[in-house]
All heavy atoms as TSV, in Angstrom:
chain	resi	resn	atom	element	x	y	z
A	1	MET	N	N	100.505	97.243	91.159
A	1	MET	CA	C	99.574	98.245	91.608
A	1	MET	C	C	99.313	98.029	93.092
A	1	MET	O	O	99.115	96.922	93.536
A	1	MET	CB	C	98.268	98.122	90.826
A	1	MET	CG	C	97.153	98.973	91.387
A	1	MET	SD	S	95.559	98.676	90.618
A	1	MET	CE	C	95.843	99.396	89.028
A	2	GLU	N	N	99.334	99.093	93.879
A	2	GLU	CA	C	99.028	99.003	95.291
A	2	GLU	C	C	97.781	99.810	95.595
A	2	GLU	O	O	97.586	100.891	95.075
A	2	GLU	CB	C	100.185	99.509	96.144
A	2	GLU	CG	C	101.374	98.596	96.125
A	2	GLU	CD	C	102.391	98.958	97.195
A	2	GLU	OE1	O	102.303	100.053	97.762
A	2	GLU	OE2	O	103.262	98.133	97.443
A	3	ARG	N	N	96.931	99.245	96.407
A	3	ARG	CA	C	95.740	99.920	96.888
A	3	ARG	C	C	95.793	99.864	98.406
A	3	ARG	O	O	96.444	99.006	98.977
A	3	ARG	CB	C	94.500	99.213	96.355
A	3	ARG	CG	C	94.396	99.326	94.837
A	3	ARG	CD	C	93.259	98.502	94.308
A	3	ARG	NE	N	93.417	97.087	94.547
A	3	ARG	CZ	C	93.990	96.246	93.707
A	3	ARG	NH1	N	94.492	96.672	92.596
A	3	ARG	NH2	N	94.071	94.971	93.986
A	4	TYR	N	N	95.100	100.769	99.071
A	4	TYR	CA	C	95.193	100.854	100.516
A	4	TYR	C	C	93.826	100.780	101.165
A	4	TYR	O	O	92.853	101.294	100.644
A	4	TYR	CB	C	95.873	102.162	100.928
A	4	TYR	CG	C	97.235	102.308	100.326
A	4	TYR	CD1	C	97.410	103.033	99.152
A	4	TYR	CD2	C	98.330	101.688	100.899
A	4	TYR	CE1	C	98.658	103.155	98.579
A	4	TYR	CE2	C	99.581	101.801	100.329
A	4	TYR	CZ	C	99.738	102.534	99.172
A	4	TYR	OH	O	100.973	102.633	98.604
A	5	LEU	N	N	93.791	100.127	102.317
A	5	LEU	CA	C	92.592	100.043	103.143
A	5	LEU	C	C	93.014	100.403	104.556
A	5	LEU	O	O	93.959	99.832	105.088
A	5	LEU	CB	C	92.017	98.623	103.104
A	5	LEU	CG	C	90.866	98.294	104.035
A	5	LEU	CD1	C	89.644	99.138	103.685
A	5	LEU	CD2	C	90.520	96.822	103.949
A	6	PHE	N	N	92.366	101.377	105.150
A	6	PHE	CA	C	92.714	101.802	106.498
A	6	PHE	C	C	91.496	101.646	107.389
A	6	PHE	O	O	90.465	102.275	107.150
A	6	PHE	CB	C	93.185	103.259	106.495
A	6	PHE	CG	C	93.710	103.716	107.820
A	6	PHE	CD1	C	94.867	103.158	108.347
A	6	PHE	CD2	C	93.054	104.682	108.548
A	6	PHE	CE1	C	95.364	103.573	109.562
A	6	PHE	CE2	C	93.532	105.106	109.769
A	6	PHE	CZ	C	94.699	104.551	110.285
A	7	LEU	N	N	91.596	100.780	108.376
A	7	LEU	CA	C	90.514	100.559	109.325
A	7	LEU	C	C	90.760	101.489	110.503
A	7	LEU	O	O	91.555	101.195	111.385
A	7	LEU	CB	C	90.475	99.092	109.763
A	7	LEU	CG	C	90.380	98.080	108.622
A	7	LEU	CD1	C	90.474	96.663	109.154
A	7	LEU	CD2	C	89.107	98.270	107.830
A	8	THR	N	N	90.106	102.644	110.504
A	8	THR	CA	C	90.440	103.710	111.437
A	8	THR	C	C	90.189	103.359	112.897
A	8	THR	O	O	90.988	103.698	113.753
A	8	THR	CB	C	89.673	104.998	111.093
A	8	THR	OG1	O	88.287	104.721	111.056
A	8	THR	CG2	C	90.108	105.540	109.762
A	9	TYR	N	N	89.125	102.684	113.197
A	9	TYR	CA	C	88.808	102.396	114.594
A	9	TYR	C	C	89.919	101.588	115.255
A	9	TYR	O	O	90.284	101.811	116.381
A	9	TYR	CB	C	87.476	101.651	114.694
A	9	TYR	CG	C	87.061	101.354	116.121
A	9	TYR	CD1	C	86.464	102.334	116.896
A	9	TYR	CD2	C	87.286	100.112	116.679
A	9	TYR	CE1	C	86.090	102.078	118.203
A	9	TYR	CE2	C	86.924	99.844	117.980
A	9	TYR	CZ	C	86.329	100.826	118.732
A	9	TYR	OH	O	85.969	100.567	120.022
A	10	TRP	N	N	90.477	100.648	114.520
A	10	TRP	CA	C	91.515	99.789	115.062
A	10	TRP	C	C	92.909	100.257	114.675
A	10	TRP	O	O	93.876	99.635	115.036
A	10	TRP	CB	C	91.297	98.349	114.591
A	10	TRP	CG	C	90.010	97.822	115.111
A	10	TRP	CD1	C	89.790	97.283	116.339
A	10	TRP	CD2	C	88.757	97.804	114.437
A	10	TRP	NE1	N	88.471	96.946	116.472
A	10	TRP	CE2	C	87.809	97.241	115.327
A	10	TRP	CE3	C	88.334	98.206	113.183
A	10	TRP	CZ2	C	86.485	97.078	114.974
A	10	TRP	CZ3	C	87.015	98.041	112.859
A	10	TRP	CH2	C	86.111	97.477	113.747
A	11	ASN	N	N	93.012	101.363	113.930
A	11	ASN	CA	C	94.297	101.902	113.498
A	11	ASN	C	C	95.120	100.832	112.774
A	11	ASN	O	O	96.293	100.633	113.043
A	11	ASN	CB	C	95.078	102.469	114.689
A	11	ASN	CG	C	96.186	103.381	114.233
A	11	ASN	OD1	O	96.074	104.014	113.180
A	11	ASN	ND2	N	97.250	103.451	114.993
A	12	ILE	N	N	94.468	100.135	111.861
A	12	ILE	CA	C	95.113	99.071	111.095
A	12	ILE	C	C	95.220	99.525	109.653
A	12	ILE	O	O	94.244	99.966	109.056
A	12	ILE	CB	C	94.309	97.757	111.195
A	12	ILE	CG1	C	94.304	97.273	112.646
A	12	ILE	CG2	C	94.867	96.712	110.253
A	12	ILE	CD1	C	93.368	96.125	112.907
A	13	PHE	N	N	96.414	99.428	109.099
A	13	PHE	CA	C	96.670	99.867	107.733
A	13	PHE	C	C	96.998	98.644	106.875
A	13	PHE	O	O	97.872	97.860	107.219
A	13	PHE	CB	C	97.852	100.835	107.714
A	13	PHE	CG	C	98.083	101.463	106.376
A	13	PHE	CD1	C	97.273	102.494	105.936
A	13	PHE	CD2	C	99.095	101.020	105.568
A	13	PHE	CE1	C	97.487	103.079	104.703
A	13	PHE	CE2	C	99.320	101.591	104.337
A	13	PHE	CZ	C	98.513	102.625	103.901
A	14	ILE	N	N	96.279	98.475	105.773
A	14	ILE	CA	C	96.472	97.320	104.899
A	14	ILE	C	C	96.843	97.814	103.510
A	14	ILE	O	O	96.193	98.691	102.965
A	14	ILE	CB	C	95.178	96.477	104.802
A	14	ILE	CG1	C	94.788	95.953	106.173
A	14	ILE	CG2	C	95.353	95.338	103.814
A	14	ILE	CD1	C	93.457	95.232	106.200
A	15	THR	N	N	97.891	97.238	102.958
A	15	THR	CA	C	98.271	97.525	101.585
A	15	THR	C	C	97.873	96.336	100.728
A	15	THR	O	O	98.295	95.209	100.985
A	15	THR	CB	C	99.804	97.731	101.454
A	15	THR	OG1	O	100.191	98.767	102.325
A	15	THR	CG2	C	100.177	98.083	100.026
A	16	LEU	N	N	97.034	96.575	99.719
A	16	LEU	CA	C	96.608	95.520	98.813
A	16	LEU	C	C	97.542	95.514	97.612
A	16	LEU	O	O	97.710	96.526	96.952
A	16	LEU	CB	C	95.172	95.774	98.340
A	16	LEU	CG	C	94.115	95.959	99.425
A	16	LEU	CD1	C	92.794	96.328	98.796
A	16	LEU	CD2	C	93.987	94.711	100.249
A	17	THR	N	N	98.163	94.383	97.340
A	17	THR	CA	C	99.041	94.293	96.188
A	17	THR	C	C	98.508	93.252	95.232
A	17	THR	O	O	98.001	92.215	95.633
A	17	THR	CB	C	100.476	93.914	96.600
A	17	THR	OG1	O	100.438	92.695	97.327
A	17	THR	CG2	C	101.095	94.988	97.460
A	18	GLY	N	N	98.600	93.523	93.973
A	18	GLY	CA	C	98.108	92.599	92.968
A	18	GLY	C	C	97.198	93.320	92.005
A	18	GLY	O	O	96.774	94.430	92.246
A	19	ASP	N	N	96.939	92.727	90.879
A	19	ASP	CA	C	96.065	93.315	89.885
A	19	ASP	C	C	94.691	92.667	90.009
A	19	ASP	O	O	94.368	92.083	91.022
A	19	ASP	CB	C	96.657	93.105	88.486
A	19	ASP	CG	C	97.965	93.869	88.333
A	19	ASP	OD1	O	98.023	95.005	88.828
A	19	ASP	OD2	O	98.904	93.327	87.741
A	20	ALA	N	N	93.896	92.770	88.959
A	20	ALA	CA	C	92.546	92.209	88.976
A	20	ALA	C	C	92.640	90.693	88.968
A	20	ALA	O	O	92.549	90.048	87.940
A	20	ALA	CB	C	91.746	92.721	87.788
A	21	MET	N	N	92.849	90.121	90.136
A	21	MET	CA	C	92.994	88.682	90.288
A	21	MET	C	C	91.901	88.175	91.212
A	21	MET	O	O	91.107	88.950	91.727
A	21	MET	CB	C	94.356	88.354	90.905
A	21	MET	CG	C	95.529	88.884	90.120
A	21	MET	SD	S	97.123	88.374	90.802
A	21	MET	CE	C	97.050	88.997	92.459
A	22	LYS	N	N	91.898	86.906	91.423
A	22	LYS	CA	C	90.968	86.310	92.365
A	22	LYS	C	C	91.613	86.147	93.735
A	22	LYS	O	O	91.018	85.631	94.639
A	22	LYS	CB	C	90.491	84.964	91.841
A	22	LYS	CG	C	89.608	85.088	90.627
A	22	LYS	CD	C	89.059	83.744	90.229
A	22	LYS	CE	C	88.186	83.891	89.005
A	22	LYS	NZ	N	87.665	82.616	88.557
A	23	GLU	N	N	92.844	86.609	93.876
A	23	GLU	CA	C	93.539	86.506	95.150
A	23	GLU	C	C	94.371	87.767	95.363
A	23	GLU	O	O	95.077	88.202	94.460
A	23	GLU	CB	C	94.442	85.273	95.141
A	23	GLU	CG	C	95.178	85.044	96.433
A	23	GLU	CD	C	95.953	83.742	96.415
A	23	GLU	OE1	O	95.320	82.670	96.474
A	23	GLU	OE2	O	97.185	83.811	96.320
A	24	LEU	N	N	94.253	88.365	96.533
A	24	LEU	CA	C	95.047	89.537	96.886
A	24	LEU	C	C	95.974	89.183	98.035
A	24	LEU	O	O	95.544	88.571	99.014
A	24	LEU	CB	C	94.146	90.695	97.330
A	24	LEU	CG	C	93.335	91.386	96.259
A	24	LEU	CD1	C	92.401	92.402	96.892
A	24	LEU	CD2	C	94.233	92.052	95.249
A	25	LYS	N	N	97.232	89.551	97.903
A	25	LYS	CA	C	98.191	89.377	98.985
A	25	LYS	C	C	98.313	90.708	99.701
A	25	LYS	O	O	98.412	91.751	99.078
A	25	LYS	CB	C	99.536	88.924	98.430
A	25	LYS	CG	C	99.441	87.558	97.790
A	25	LYS	CD	C	100.752	87.083	97.242
A	25	LYS	CE	C	100.563	85.719	96.587
A	25	LYS	NZ	N	101.784	85.242	95.977
A	26	LEU	N	N	98.263	90.658	101.029
A	26	LEU	CA	C	98.222	91.871	101.835
A	26	LEU	C	C	99.460	92.026	102.703
A	26	LEU	O	O	99.986	91.046	103.215
A	26	LEU	CB	C	97.008	91.834	102.770
A	26	LEU	CG	C	95.665	91.484	102.182
A	26	LEU	CD1	C	94.654	91.280	103.290
A	26	LEU	CD2	C	95.226	92.572	101.252
A	27	LYS	N	N	99.892	93.265	102.903
A	27	LYS	CA	C	100.847	93.625	103.939
A	27	LYS	C	C	100.020	94.379	104.963
A	27	LYS	O	O	99.346	95.354	104.628
A	27	LYS	CB	C	101.929	94.541	103.383
A	27	LYS	CG	C	102.793	93.922	102.337
A	27	LYS	CD	C	103.777	94.964	101.831
A	27	LYS	CE	C	104.503	94.453	100.610
A	27	LYS	NZ	N	105.364	95.497	100.038
A	28	ILE	N	N	100.041	93.943	106.207
A	28	ILE	CA	C	99.184	94.544	107.225
A	28	ILE	C	C	100.042	95.098	108.355
A	28	ILE	O	O	100.870	94.382	108.911
A	28	ILE	CB	C	98.179	93.516	107.782
A	28	ILE	CG1	C	97.407	92.865	106.642
A	28	ILE	CG2	C	97.241	94.171	108.779
A	28	ILE	CD1	C	96.555	91.691	107.063
A	29	ARG	N	N	99.835	96.377	108.675
A	29	ARG	CA	C	100.538	96.997	109.785
A	29	ARG	C	C	99.539	97.407	110.846
A	29	ARG	O	O	98.411	97.750	110.533
A	29	ARG	CB	C	101.289	98.243	109.311
A	29	ARG	CG	C	102.401	97.926	108.331
A	29	ARG	CD	C	103.135	99.170	107.951
A	29	ARG	NE	N	102.222	99.985	107.115
A	29	ARG	CZ	C	102.527	101.179	106.660
A	29	ARG	NH1	N	103.664	101.725	106.945
A	29	ARG	NH2	N	101.675	101.843	105.909
A	30	GLY	N	N	99.945	97.350	112.091
A	30	GLY	CA	C	99.097	97.827	113.175
A	30	GLY	C	C	98.408	96.736	113.975
A	30	GLY	O	O	97.737	97.037	114.949
A	31	MET	N	N	98.560	95.486	113.574
A	31	MET	CA	C	97.940	94.405	114.337
A	31	MET	C	C	98.806	94.095	115.555
A	31	MET	O	O	100.025	94.021	115.446
A	31	MET	CB	C	97.817	93.133	113.492
A	31	MET	CG	C	96.858	93.220	112.350
A	31	MET	SD	S	96.560	91.608	111.564
A	31	MET	CE	C	98.206	91.117	111.064
A	32	SER	N	N	98.156	93.892	116.699
A	32	SER	CA	C	98.918	93.591	117.910
A	32	SER	C	C	98.437	92.332	118.626
A	32	SER	O	O	99.083	91.879	119.562
A	32	SER	CB	C	98.856	94.777	118.870
A	32	SER	OG	O	97.513	95.047	119.210
A	33	CYS	N	N	97.306	91.772	118.187
A	33	CYS	CA	C	96.771	90.609	118.897
A	33	CYS	C	C	95.855	89.799	117.967
A	33	CYS	O	O	95.551	90.220	116.860
A	33	CYS	CB	C	95.995	91.053	120.134
A	33	CYS	SG	S	94.537	92.049	119.731
A	34	ASN	N	N	95.422	88.666	118.477
A	34	ASN	CA	C	94.529	87.809	117.696
A	34	ASN	C	C	93.154	88.430	117.493
A	34	ASN	O	O	92.450	88.084	116.552
A	34	ASN	CB	C	94.392	86.430	118.352
A	34	ASN	CG	C	95.613	85.583	118.104
A	34	ASN	OD1	O	96.182	85.612	117.020
A	34	ASN	ND2	N	96.038	84.825	119.109
A	35	MET	N	N	92.768	89.366	118.355
A	35	MET	CA	C	91.493	90.056	118.163
A	35	MET	C	C	91.560	90.922	116.905
A	35	MET	O	O	90.558	91.058	116.194
A	35	MET	CB	C	91.152	90.910	119.388
A	35	MET	CG	C	89.776	91.497	119.291
A	35	MET	SD	S	88.529	90.229	119.004
A	35	MET	CE	C	87.369	90.589	120.257
A	36	CYS	N	N	92.725	91.512	116.622
A	36	CYS	CA	C	92.912	92.276	115.378
A	36	CYS	C	C	92.681	91.367	114.173
A	36	CYS	O	O	91.992	91.742	113.221
A	36	CYS	CB	C	94.322	92.861	115.310
A	36	CYS	SG	S	94.712	94.072	116.572
A	37	VAL	N	N	93.264	90.179	114.214
A	37	VAL	CA	C	93.108	89.207	113.130
A	37	VAL	C	C	91.639	88.854	112.961
A	37	VAL	O	O	91.098	88.862	111.851
A	37	VAL	CB	C	93.951	87.941	113.405
A	37	VAL	CG1	C	93.641	86.852	112.393
A	37	VAL	CG2	C	95.426	88.278	113.407
A	38	LYS	N	N	90.970	88.550	114.065
A	38	LYS	CA	C	89.559	88.172	114.026
A	38	LYS	C	C	88.703	89.300	113.467
A	38	LYS	O	O	87.796	89.076	112.667
A	38	LYS	CB	C	89.080	87.791	115.424
A	38	LYS	CG	C	87.668	87.301	115.468
A	38	LYS	CD	C	87.271	86.875	116.862
A	38	LYS	CE	C	85.828	86.406	116.867
A	38	LYS	NZ	N	85.400	85.984	118.189
A	39	THR	N	N	88.992	90.537	113.865
A	39	THR	CA	C	88.233	91.691	113.401
A	39	THR	C	C	88.377	91.869	111.889
A	39	THR	O	O	87.384	92.068	111.178
A	39	THR	CB	C	88.692	92.971	114.126
A	39	THR	OG1	O	88.465	92.804	115.528
A	39	THR	CG2	C	87.936	94.182	113.626
A	40	ILE	N	N	89.590	91.796	111.394
A	40	ILE	CA	C	89.830	91.938	109.951
A	40	ILE	C	C	89.119	90.824	109.188
A	40	ILE	O	O	88.443	91.075	108.192
A	40	ILE	CB	C	91.333	91.936	109.635
A	40	ILE	CG1	C	91.995	93.187	110.212
A	40	ILE	CG2	C	91.576	91.857	108.128
A	40	ILE	CD1	C	93.498	93.158	110.174
A	41	LYS	N	N	89.274	89.589	109.664
A	41	LYS	CA	C	88.625	88.458	108.994
A	41	LYS	C	C	87.111	88.629	108.973
A	41	LYS	O	O	86.463	88.400	107.954
A	41	LYS	CB	C	89.006	87.140	109.677
A	41	LYS	CG	C	90.432	86.722	109.423
A	41	LYS	CD	C	90.782	85.465	110.173
A	41	LYS	CE	C	90.595	84.291	109.282
A	41	LYS	NZ	N	91.150	83.039	109.830
A	42	ASN	N	N	86.531	89.037	110.091
A	42	ASN	CA	C	85.080	89.205	110.160
A	42	ASN	C	C	84.592	90.321	109.244
A	42	ASN	O	O	83.586	90.163	108.549
A	42	ASN	CB	C	84.636	89.468	111.595
A	42	ASN	CG	C	84.722	88.237	112.470
A	42	ASN	OD1	O	84.814	87.115	111.980
A	42	ASN	ND2	N	84.714	88.441	113.761
A	43	LEU	N	N	85.285	91.464	109.255
A	43	LEU	CA	C	84.870	92.590	108.412
A	43	LEU	C	C	84.944	92.243	106.929
A	43	LEU	O	O	84.022	92.530	106.162
A	43	LEU	CB	C	85.738	93.817	108.695
A	43	LEU	CG	C	85.489	94.519	110.021
A	43	LEU	CD1	C	86.538	95.601	110.252
A	43	LEU	CD2	C	84.102	95.115	110.065
A	44	LEU	N	N	86.035	91.628	106.520
A	44	LEU	CA	C	86.184	91.276	105.106
A	44	LEU	C	C	85.240	90.151	104.703
A	44	LEU	O	O	84.704	90.151	103.599
A	44	LEU	CB	C	87.633	90.904	104.803
A	44	LEU	CG	C	88.640	92.051	104.907
A	44	LEU	CD1	C	90.060	91.537	104.726
A	44	LEU	CD2	C	88.336	93.139	103.892
A	45	SER	N	N	85.016	89.202	105.590
A	45	SER	CA	C	84.146	88.065	105.281
A	45	SER	C	C	82.690	88.480	105.100
A	45	SER	O	O	81.914	87.764	104.460
A	45	SER	CB	C	84.245	87.012	106.384
A	45	SER	OG	O	85.545	86.466	106.409
A	46	GLU	N	N	82.305	89.632	105.652
A	46	GLU	CA	C	80.938	90.126	105.495
A	46	GLU	C	C	80.660	90.637	104.088
A	46	GLU	O	O	79.508	90.775	103.699
A	46	GLU	CB	C	80.661	91.243	106.498
A	46	GLU	CG	C	80.552	90.761	107.920
A	46	GLU	CD	C	80.341	91.898	108.907
A	46	GLU	OE1	O	80.172	93.054	108.470
A	46	GLU	OE2	O	80.345	91.627	110.114
A	47	LEU	N	N	81.705	90.939	103.333
A	47	LEU	CA	C	81.531	91.459	101.979
A	47	LEU	C	C	81.096	90.356	101.026
A	47	LEU	O	O	81.649	89.256	101.043
A	47	LEU	CB	C	82.834	92.082	101.474
A	47	LEU	CG	C	83.368	93.263	102.274
A	47	LEU	CD1	C	84.734	93.666	101.752
A	47	LEU	CD2	C	82.396	94.432	102.198
A	48	ASP	N	N	80.085	90.656	100.209
A	48	ASP	CA	C	79.610	89.693	99.225
A	48	ASP	C	C	80.707	89.450	98.194
A	48	ASP	O	O	81.235	90.384	97.604
A	48	ASP	CB	C	78.355	90.234	98.532
A	48	ASP	CG	C	77.730	89.213	97.610
A	48	ASP	OD1	O	77.788	88.007	97.929
A	48	ASP	OD2	O	77.176	89.617	96.568
A	49	GLY	N	N	81.068	88.203	98.011
A	49	GLY	CA	C	82.085	87.851	97.032
A	49	GLY	C	C	83.395	87.394	97.650
A	49	GLY	O	O	84.248	86.845	96.965
A	50	ILE	N	N	83.567	87.612	98.952
A	50	ILE	CA	C	84.778	87.136	99.621
A	50	ILE	C	C	84.636	85.637	99.853
A	50	ILE	O	O	83.660	85.171	100.430
A	50	ILE	CB	C	85.007	87.859	100.961
A	50	ILE	CG1	C	85.239	89.343	100.742
A	50	ILE	CG2	C	86.166	87.225	101.726
A	50	ILE	CD1	C	86.527	89.684	100.022
A	51	ILE	N	N	85.614	84.896	99.396
A	51	ILE	CA	C	85.586	83.439	99.524
A	51	ILE	C	C	86.355	82.983	100.756
A	51	ILE	O	O	85.900	82.132	101.508
A	51	ILE	CB	C	86.165	82.783	98.250
A	51	ILE	CG1	C	85.296	83.159	97.048
A	51	ILE	CG2	C	86.298	81.278	98.420
A	51	ILE	CD1	C	85.910	82.850	95.712
A	52	ASP	N	N	87.547	83.565	100.974
A	52	ASP	CA	C	88.381	83.146	102.098
A	52	ASP	C	C	89.290	84.304	102.507
A	52	ASP	O	O	89.741	85.073	101.658
A	52	ASP	CB	C	89.227	81.931	101.714
A	52	ASP	CG	C	90.009	81.367	102.883
A	52	ASP	OD1	O	89.430	81.215	103.969
A	52	ASP	OD2	O	91.210	81.077	102.710
A	53	VAL	N	N	89.552	84.405	103.797
A	53	VAL	CA	C	90.470	85.406	104.328
A	53	VAL	C	C	91.441	84.685	105.247
A	53	VAL	O	O	91.034	84.016	106.193
A	53	VAL	CB	C	89.717	86.508	105.126
A	53	VAL	CG1	C	90.704	87.508	105.691
A	53	VAL	CG2	C	88.683	87.187	104.261
A	54	ASP	N	N	92.741	84.818	104.967
A	54	ASP	CA	C	93.774	84.196	105.789
A	54	ASP	C	C	94.731	85.295	106.246
A	54	ASP	O	O	95.377	85.933	105.419
A	54	ASP	CB	C	94.518	83.131	104.989
A	54	ASP	CG	C	95.558	82.402	105.815
A	54	ASP	OD1	O	95.388	82.311	107.047
A	54	ASP	OD2	O	96.556	81.932	105.230
A	55	ILE	N	N	94.802	85.534	107.558
A	55	ILE	CA	C	95.621	86.596	108.122
A	55	ILE	C	C	96.688	85.972	109.018
A	55	ILE	O	O	96.385	85.142	109.865
A	55	ILE	CB	C	94.774	87.583	108.957
A	55	ILE	CG1	C	93.595	88.119	108.150
A	55	ILE	CG2	C	95.647	88.704	109.504
A	55	ILE	CD1	C	93.946	89.000	106.998
A	56	ASP	N	N	97.949	86.393	108.833
A	56	ASP	CA	C	99.068	85.920	109.644
A	56	ASP	C	C	99.530	87.073	110.529
A	56	ASP	O	O	100.143	88.032	110.045
A	56	ASP	CB	C	100.197	85.451	108.732
A	56	ASP	CG	C	101.443	85.010	109.491
A	56	ASP	OD1	O	101.382	84.862	110.726
A	56	ASP	OD2	O	102.486	84.809	108.835
A	57	LEU	N	N	99.246	86.977	111.824
A	57	LEU	CA	C	99.579	88.037	112.772
A	57	LEU	C	C	101.086	88.266	112.845
A	57	LEU	O	O	101.556	89.400	112.729
A	57	LEU	CB	C	99.032	87.693	114.163
A	57	LEU	CG	C	99.389	88.650	115.296
A	57	LEU	CD1	C	98.819	90.035	115.041
A	57	LEU	CD2	C	98.893	88.099	116.622
A	58	GLU	N	N	101.859	87.217	113.031
A	58	GLU	CA	C	103.307	87.350	113.192
A	58	GLU	C	C	103.990	87.878	111.934
A	58	GLU	O	O	104.897	88.696	112.010
A	58	GLU	CB	C	103.920	86.016	113.597
A	58	GLU	CG	C	103.550	85.596	115.002
A	58	GLU	CD	C	104.183	84.276	115.396
A	58	GLU	OE1	O	105.133	83.823	114.738
A	58	GLU	OE2	O	103.709	83.691	116.386
A	59	GLY	N	N	103.532	87.437	110.778
A	59	GLY	CA	C	104.136	87.866	109.520
A	59	GLY	C	C	103.597	89.192	109.011
A	59	GLY	O	O	104.170	89.792	108.103
A	60	GLY	N	N	102.487	89.649	109.583
A	60	GLY	CA	C	101.876	90.898	109.134
A	60	GLY	C	C	101.392	90.822	107.694
A	60	GLY	O	O	101.473	91.784	106.946
A	61	THR	N	N	100.874	89.642	107.330
A	61	THR	CA	C	100.420	89.437	105.963
A	61	THR	C	C	99.023	88.825	105.950
A	61	THR	O	O	98.539	88.332	106.964
A	61	THR	CB	C	101.367	88.492	105.193
A	61	THR	OG1	O	101.425	87.239	105.872
A	61	THR	CG2	C	102.763	89.076	105.082
A	62	GLY	N	N	98.425	88.849	104.786
A	62	GLY	CA	C	97.122	88.228	104.613
A	62	GLY	C	C	96.871	87.910	103.154
A	62	GLY	O	O	97.499	88.489	102.267
A	63	ILE	N	N	95.989	86.971	102.929
A	63	ILE	CA	C	95.578	86.599	101.577
A	63	ILE	C	C	94.058	86.576	101.550
A	63	ILE	O	O	93.423	85.951	102.401
A	63	ILE	CB	C	96.136	85.228	101.163
A	63	ILE	CG1	C	97.664	85.269	101.142
A	63	ILE	CG2	C	95.584	84.807	99.806
A	63	ILE	CD1	C	98.317	83.933	100.878
A	64	ILE	N	N	93.491	87.302	100.579
A	64	ILE	CA	C	92.038	87.318	100.398
A	64	ILE	C	C	91.728	86.647	99.072
A	64	ILE	O	O	92.261	87.040	98.032
A	64	ILE	CB	C	91.486	88.752	100.358
A	64	ILE	CG1	C	91.745	89.452	101.674
A	64	ILE	CG2	C	89.994	88.735	100.049
A	64	ILE	CD1	C	91.310	90.885	101.670
A	65	LYS	N	N	90.875	85.640	99.102
A	65	LYS	CA	C	90.387	85.000	97.884
A	65	LYS	C	C	88.971	85.509	97.655
A	65	LYS	O	O	88.171	85.540	98.587
A	65	LYS	CB	C	90.417	83.488	98.020
A	65	LYS	CG	C	91.828	82.957	98.150
A	65	LYS	CD	C	91.860	81.464	98.274
A	65	LYS	CE	C	93.301	81.015	98.467
A	65	LYS	NZ	N	93.412	79.594	98.734
A	66	TYR	N	N	88.695	85.934	96.423
A	66	TYR	CA	C	87.410	86.561	96.156
A	66	TYR	C	C	86.907	86.227	94.754
A	66	TYR	O	O	87.658	85.781	93.897
A	66	TYR	CB	C	87.515	88.074	96.319
A	66	TYR	CG	C	88.382	88.742	95.283
A	66	TYR	CD1	C	87.814	89.299	94.143
A	66	TYR	CD2	C	89.751	88.793	95.426
A	66	TYR	CE1	C	88.599	89.896	93.173
A	66	TYR	CE2	C	90.548	89.396	94.470
A	66	TYR	CZ	C	89.970	89.950	93.353
A	66	TYR	OH	O	90.748	90.524	92.402
A	67	ASP	N	N	85.618	86.442	94.560
A	67	ASP	CA	C	84.962	86.253	93.275
A	67	ASP	C	C	85.021	87.572	92.522
A	67	ASP	O	O	84.349	88.534	92.901
A	67	ASP	CB	C	83.516	85.823	93.496
A	67	ASP	CG	C	82.741	85.606	92.212
A	67	ASP	OD1	O	83.218	86.013	91.138
A	67	ASP	OD2	O	81.643	85.035	92.298
A	68	GLU	N	N	85.838	87.642	91.475
A	68	GLU	CA	C	86.022	88.900	90.754
A	68	GLU	C	C	84.765	89.347	90.011
A	68	GLU	O	O	84.681	90.491	89.580
A	68	GLU	CB	C	87.208	88.819	89.806
A	68	GLU	CG	C	87.053	87.819	88.682
A	68	GLU	CD	C	88.318	87.705	87.848
A	68	GLU	OE1	O	89.223	88.526	88.005
A	68	GLU	OE2	O	88.380	86.771	87.042
A	69	ASN	N	N	83.784	88.482	89.890
A	69	ASN	CA	C	82.512	88.876	89.287
A	69	ASN	C	C	81.637	89.654	90.258
A	69	ASN	O	O	80.706	90.341	89.855
A	69	ASN	CB	C	81.762	87.662	88.761
A	69	ASN	CG	C	82.484	86.992	87.620
A	69	ASN	OD1	O	83.035	87.662	86.747
A	69	ASN	ND2	N	82.506	85.677	87.624
A	70	LYS	N	N	81.910	89.528	91.559
A	70	LYS	CA	C	81.119	90.216	92.573
A	70	LYS	C	C	81.853	91.401	93.180
A	70	LYS	O	O	81.235	92.306	93.707
A	70	LYS	CB	C	80.729	89.241	93.689
A	70	LYS	CG	C	79.772	88.177	93.235
A	70	LYS	CD	C	79.361	87.309	94.383
A	70	LYS	CE	C	78.362	86.278	93.940
A	70	LYS	NZ	N	77.908	85.451	95.067
A	71	ILE	N	N	83.164	91.361	93.144
A	71	ILE	CA	C	83.975	92.433	93.733
A	71	ILE	C	C	84.799	93.067	92.645
A	71	ILE	O	O	85.542	92.389	91.947
A	71	ILE	CB	C	84.887	91.889	94.850
A	71	ILE	CG1	C	84.027	91.330	95.983
A	71	ILE	CG2	C	85.824	92.976	95.349
A	71	ILE	CD1	C	84.818	90.761	97.115
A	72	THR	N	N	84.662	94.390	92.499
A	72	THR	CA	C	85.427	95.114	91.503
A	72	THR	C	C	86.132	96.282	92.167
A	72	THR	O	O	85.753	96.732	93.244
A	72	THR	CB	C	84.526	95.652	90.376
A	72	THR	OG1	O	83.548	96.521	90.951
A	72	THR	CG2	C	83.847	94.530	89.633
A	73	GLU	N	N	87.156	96.775	91.512
A	73	GLU	CA	C	87.900	97.909	92.024
A	73	GLU	C	C	87.328	99.187	91.453
A	73	GLU	O	O	87.195	99.335	90.244
A	73	GLU	CB	C	89.375	97.797	91.629
A	73	GLU	CG	C	90.201	98.948	92.097
A	73	GLU	CD	C	91.644	98.835	91.658
A	73	GLU	OE1	O	92.053	97.744	91.235
A	73	GLU	OE2	O	92.339	99.847	91.736
A	74	ASN	N	N	86.959	100.108	92.312
A	74	ASN	CA	C	86.479	101.426	91.887
A	74	ASN	C	C	87.559	102.448	92.180
A	74	ASN	O	O	88.022	102.546	93.304
A	74	ASN	CB	C	85.203	101.814	92.639
A	74	ASN	CG	C	84.046	100.908	92.266
A	74	ASN	OD1	O	83.889	100.553	91.116
A	74	ASN	ND2	N	83.256	100.536	93.248
A	75	VAL	N	N	87.931	103.204	91.174
A	75	VAL	CA	C	88.979	104.201	91.370
A	75	VAL	C	C	88.330	105.553	91.580
A	75	VAL	O	O	87.400	105.926	90.966
A	75	VAL	CB	C	89.909	104.230	90.144
A	75	VAL	CG1	C	90.956	105.313	90.317
A	75	VAL	CG2	C	90.538	102.879	89.939
């Protein structure tokens, strides 16, 4: 299952892959610098239930670890 997150201000497109797990692996397009990485990490880290955010600028990937009891998917 793929879900999408688009951060319009920074023109960053994130594809969330994985099912209802405690870890999501991300494909991230549109990042051009470390400020992009910092912005994504800060925005996601503000959400209640996010445990860890790891973003790889060069690989265009990321991993989000979260508490599935606090974060749910709404369709």
